[in-house]
PASEBA-1860 file (N, C-alpha, C; in nm, 3 decimals):
! residues 81
1> MDSRSIDF> 13.742/7.158/8.819/13.644/7.154/8.925/13.605/7.296/8.966 ~ 13.481/7.310/9.000/13.430/7.438/9.046/13.468/7.456/9.193 ~ 13.534/7.565/9.226/13.579/7.586/9.363/13.465/7.620/9.458 ~ 13.346/7.646/9.404/13.233/7.682/9.488/13.146/7.562/9.523 ~ 13.187/7.446/9.484/13.110/7.325/9.511/13.106/7.298/9.661 ~ 12.994/7.249/9.709/12.982/7.222/9.852/13.062/7.099/9.893 ~ 13.102/7.018/9.796/13.182/6.900/9.829/13.320/6.939/9.878 ~ 13.367/7.056/9.840/13.501/7.099/9.878/13.498/7.209/9.983
9> AKTASIDL> 13.385/7.224/10.050/13.374/7.328/10.152/13.465/7.296/10.269 ~ 13.518/7.400/10.329/13.602/7.382/10.446/13.516/7.338/10.563 ~ 13.577/7.273/10.658/13.502/7.228/10.775/13.458/7.349/10.856 ~ 13.348/7.333/10.926/13.294/7.444/11.004/13.391/7.481/11.115 ~ 13.399/7.609/11.144/13.491/7.655/11.247/13.426/7.651/11.386 ~ 13.302/7.602/11.393/13.231/7.600/11.519/13.159/7.465/11.532 ~ 13.166/7.406/11.650/13.099/7.278/11.667/12.953/7.301/11.706 ~ 12.875/7.194/11.705/12.731/7.207/11.727/12.697/7.258/11.866
17> MTLNNKVV> 12.770/7.217/11.966/12.742/7.261/12.103/12.765/7.411/12.118 ~ 12.871/7.461/12.060/12.900/7.604/12.066/12.795/7.683/11.989 ~ 12.757/7.631/11.873/12.653/7.696/11.794/12.522/7.702/11.872 ~ 12.487/7.592/11.936/12.364/7.588/12.016/12.370/7.691/12.129 ~ 12.483/7.701/12.195/12.497/7.798/12.304/12.484/7.941/12.253 ~ 12.539/7.969/12.135/12.527/8.103/12.079/12.382/8.136/12.046 ~ 12.310/8.039/11.991/12.169/8.061/11.957/12.088/8.085/12.084 ~ 12.113/8.007/12.187/12.041/8.023/12.314/12.071/8.160/12.374
25> NMRQVVKR> 12.195/8.204/12.367/12.231/8.335/12.422/12.170/8.449/12.343 ~ 12.141/8.427/12.216/12.084/8.532/12.132/11.934/8.551/12.156 ~ 11.868/8.456/12.218/11.723/8.464/12.236/11.681/8.591/12.308 ~ 11.750/8.625/12.414/11.714/8.744/12.491/11.734/8.871/12.408 ~ 11.840/8.876/12.332/11.868/8.992/12.247/11.760/9.005/12.140 ~ 11.720/8.893/12.083/11.616/8.895/11.980/11.484/8.942/12.038 ~ 11.451/8.897/12.159/11.326/8.941/12.223/11.327/9.092/12.244 ~ 11.441/9.145/12.291/11.450/9.289/12.314/11.437/9.366/12.183
33> AKVHVISK> 11.502/9.317/12.079/11.494/9.384/11.949/11.352/9.381/11.896 ~ 11.283/9.269/11.917/11.146/9.256/11.873/11.056/9.358/11.943 ~ 11.077/9.377/12.073/10.999/9.475/12.149/11.024/9.615/12.096 ~ 11.149/9.647/12.066/11.182/9.780/12.015/11.118/9.804/11.878 ~ 11.121/9.704/11.792/11.062/9.719/11.658/10.911/9.736/11.669 ~ 10.847/9.658/11.755/10.702/9.669/11.772/10.666/9.807/11.827 ~ 10.744/9.858/11.921/10.718/9.992/11.976/10.731/10.098/11.868 ~ 10.834/10.085/11.786/10.854/10.182/11.679/10.738/10.179/11.580
41> LCRHIHKL> 10.693/10.058/11.545/10.580/10.046/11.453/10.453/10.104/11.514 ~ 10.434/10.085/11.644/10.315/10.142/11.711/10.317/10.294/11.706 ~ 10.433/10.353/11.729/10.444/10.499/11.720/10.414/10.547/11.578 ~ 10.464/10.473/11.480/10.440/10.510/11.340/10.291/10.499/11.306 ~ 10.226/10.395/11.356/10.082/10.377/11.333/10.005/10.494/11.393 ~ 10.041/10.531/11.515/9.972/10.642/11.581/9.988/10.771/11.502 ~ 10.109/10.797/11.453/10.132/10.918/11.373/10.051/10.916/11.245 ~ 10.043/10.799/11.180/9.966/10.789/11.056/9.818/10.815/11.081
49> KMKQGTEE> 9.766/10.763/11.191/9.624/10.780/11.221/9.590/10.924/11.258 ~ 9.685/10.997/11.315/9.660/11.133/11.360/9.686/11.238/11.251 ~ 9.743/11.197/11.138/9.775/11.293/11.032/9.648/11.356/10.976 ~ 9.661/11.481/10.941/9.550/11.555/10.879/9.573/11.561/10.729 ~ 9.468/11.590/10.656/9.479/11.603/10.512/9.345/11.578/10.448 ~ 9.348/11.559/10.318/9.224/11.532/10.247/9.176/11.391/10.281 ~ 9.053/11.362/10.244/8.998/11.229/10.272/9.079/11.121/10.203 ~ 9.131/11.153/10.085/9.212/11.057/10.011/9.341/11.025/10.087
57> HKAKNLRK> 9.406/11.130/10.139/9.529/11.109/10.216/9.501/11.035/10.346 ~ 9.390/11.067/10.410/9.356/10.998/10.535/9.331/10.849/10.509 ~ 9.262/10.819/10.399/9.235/10.679/10.366/9.365/10.605/10.336 ~ 9.456/10.672/10.266/9.585/10.612/10.233/9.664/10.584/10.362 ~ 9.663/10.679/10.454/9.734/10.661/10.580/9.673/10.549/10.663 ~ 9.540/10.537/10.660/9.475/10.429/10.734/9.511/10.293/10.675 ~ 9.521/10.285/10.542/9.562/10.159/10.479/9.705/10.123/10.520 ~ 9.793/10.224/10.524/9.930/10.199/10.569/9.932/10.150/10.713
65> AERLIEEI> 9.850/10.213/10.797/9.845/10.175/10.938/9.794/10.031/10.952 ~ 9.696/9.993/10.872/9.645/9.856/10.878/9.752/9.755/10.838 ~ 9.831/9.789/10.737/9.941/9.700/10.697/10.043/9.685/10.810 ~ 10.072/9.795/10.878/10.167/9.789/10.988/10.112/9.707/11.104 ~ 9.982/9.718/11.128/9.919/9.638/11.234/9.930/9.489/11.200 ~ 9.909/9.455/11.074/9.923/9.315/11.032/10.067/9.268/11.051 ~ 10.162/9.356/11.024/10.303/9.321/11.041/10.334/9.294/11.188 ~ 10.279/9.377/11.276/10.299/9.357/11.420/10.239/9.224/11.463
73> DSMKVRFY> 10.118/9.195/11.415/10.053/9.069/11.451/10.135/8.949/11.404 ~ 10.194/8.960/11.286/10.275/8.848/11.237/10.403/8.833/11.318 ~ 10.455/8.943/11.372/10.574/8.934/11.456/10.543/8.871/11.591 ~ 10.421/8.889/11.638/10.384/8.837/11.769/10.353/8.688/11.767 ~ 10.333/8.632/11.649/10.300/8.490/11.639/10.421/8.406/11.676 ~ 10.396/8.304/11.755/10.504/8.213/11.792/10.483/8.081/11.721 ~ 10.592/8.023/11.677/10.585/7.894/11.610/10.644/7.789/11.702 ~ 10.569/7.683/11.725/10.616/7.574/11.809/10.643/7.453/11.721
81> A> 10.755/7.392/11.742/10.792/7.275/11.661/10.749/7.148/11.730
END
């Protein structure tokens, strides 16, 4: 028998109520982390837009900034079940 089979998995060390409480408690931490990441990306976008260089480098930096803006927008989207 393969020891990695899910049929022989050990029982979970945490019950559903405890798991639910941990997830609920993590919501605030996740929100704070999300705010910090968005702020960091905004600073990076600003630096990219302000960089000097040739037209080719400026265009490249603007494309990078647009990708980061899209990433921020995707982070701000909320999914409702």
